[in-house]
N, C-alpha and C positions, 0 to 999 in steps of 0.2 A: 433442496438445500443449496444447489448451485445458484439458483436465482436469488436466494436470500444472501448468499455470500457476495454476489455481484453488487447488490443494492445496499449492503450494510453500511452503517455509519460508524465513525470512530467510537469506541467504547462498547459496541455491540459484540456479543460473543462470536458472531459470524464474520466480523470485520477482519480482513487480512490482505494479503498481497493482491488477490483478485479484485477486491473492493477498490483498492488504491489505483490499480491499473485500469480497470473499467472506468472509474470516475475521472481518471486523467484524460481520457479520450471522449467521454460521452456522459450525458445525464442518464442515469439508469433508474428505471421504475418498474416495480412489479405491478402489472396491470390487473391480473386476476389469477387465482388458482384454477387449475384444471383438474377435475375429479378423475380418479383412476378409471371410473366407469366409462369415460370418454374414449378409452383405448381398448382395442381388442387384439391380443389378450391384455388384461389389465396389468400394468407394470407394478413392481414392488415398491416404487418410489412415488412421491408426490410430484406433481408437475405445476408449472406456472407459465403464464405468458409474460415476457419481459420486453419492455420498450427501451431501446437505447437511442438516444438522440445525439448524434455526433456534434461536438463543439470543441472549441479551443479552451484549454484550462484557463482559469482566472488567476493564474500565477505563472511565473516564468521559471524555466529550468535551463541550465547551460546547454544541456543536450539530453534528449530522451533516454539514450542508452545509459548514461551515467545515473540518471534519476532511477531508472528501472533496476539497475544493478544494486543501488543502495537499498531500495525497497525490498528487492529479493533477499539481499543479505540480512537485513535486520529482522525480517520476518522468520528467518531460520532460528532466531533467538528471541521469539516473541514474548517469552516469560522473563526475560532480562530487561534491565533498564536500557534505554537507548545508548547511554554511555558505554556500558559493557558490551552491548550488541555491536557497536561500531568497532570497538577494540578487538572483539573476537572474530569478526567476519571480514577482515581486510582482504583475505584470499578470495572472497566471493565478490565484494564490492569493487575491488580494484584500487582501493585507497592505499597509497604507499606509506603514508604517515598518519595512522589513525589517532595517535596521541595529539598531533597538531590540530586535527579536526575537532577532537573532544575539547581541547583547550580553547578553541575559537568559537565553539557552538554555544547557544543559549542554554543556561543552566536549567531553566524550567523544562525545556525540551528534553535535555539529557536525563532528567529524573523520571520521565514517562516511559511506559512500555510501548512497543510498536503498535499494539492494538488500540491505543488511545491517541495516536498521532494523526491529525488530519493531513490530507495530501499537500495542502499549502505549506505545512511545516516540514514535510519531507522535501519540498522544493527549496525552502530556505536552507535546510541542512545540505542539500546538494550544491547550492550556490556557495555556501561556506566551504564545503569540501573542495570545490573547484578553485576557490581563491587561495586557500592555504596548501592545497595538495594538487597542483595542476596535472599530476600524473603524466 
């Protein structure tokens, strides 16, 4: 499950904060599953070999800390739209004026749920937040 969450893509049930964070720093790939019988004693969980290849993201963020705070915040409200998640999680994200961020952000992005937002869109939202709410 952990490996699937690391390597998940937007829209996958497993996609979440871990997927965005891992994908921000590396290309993540599940190489192969490892059967329970490969261990002694056999674990109660499935295992997998995961390859992470460090890389720079193909998008820019004002700073990693602000990016990660926003990702962490909105995934606490993963069933809400991004608009409502931003408004409801300012105490986690550190955004002082969430209404200004919502007003400045792309409407298409705001209507999505966090589980459908790719890392590059989180980066755009972080840049927007930094511009209108320098904190």
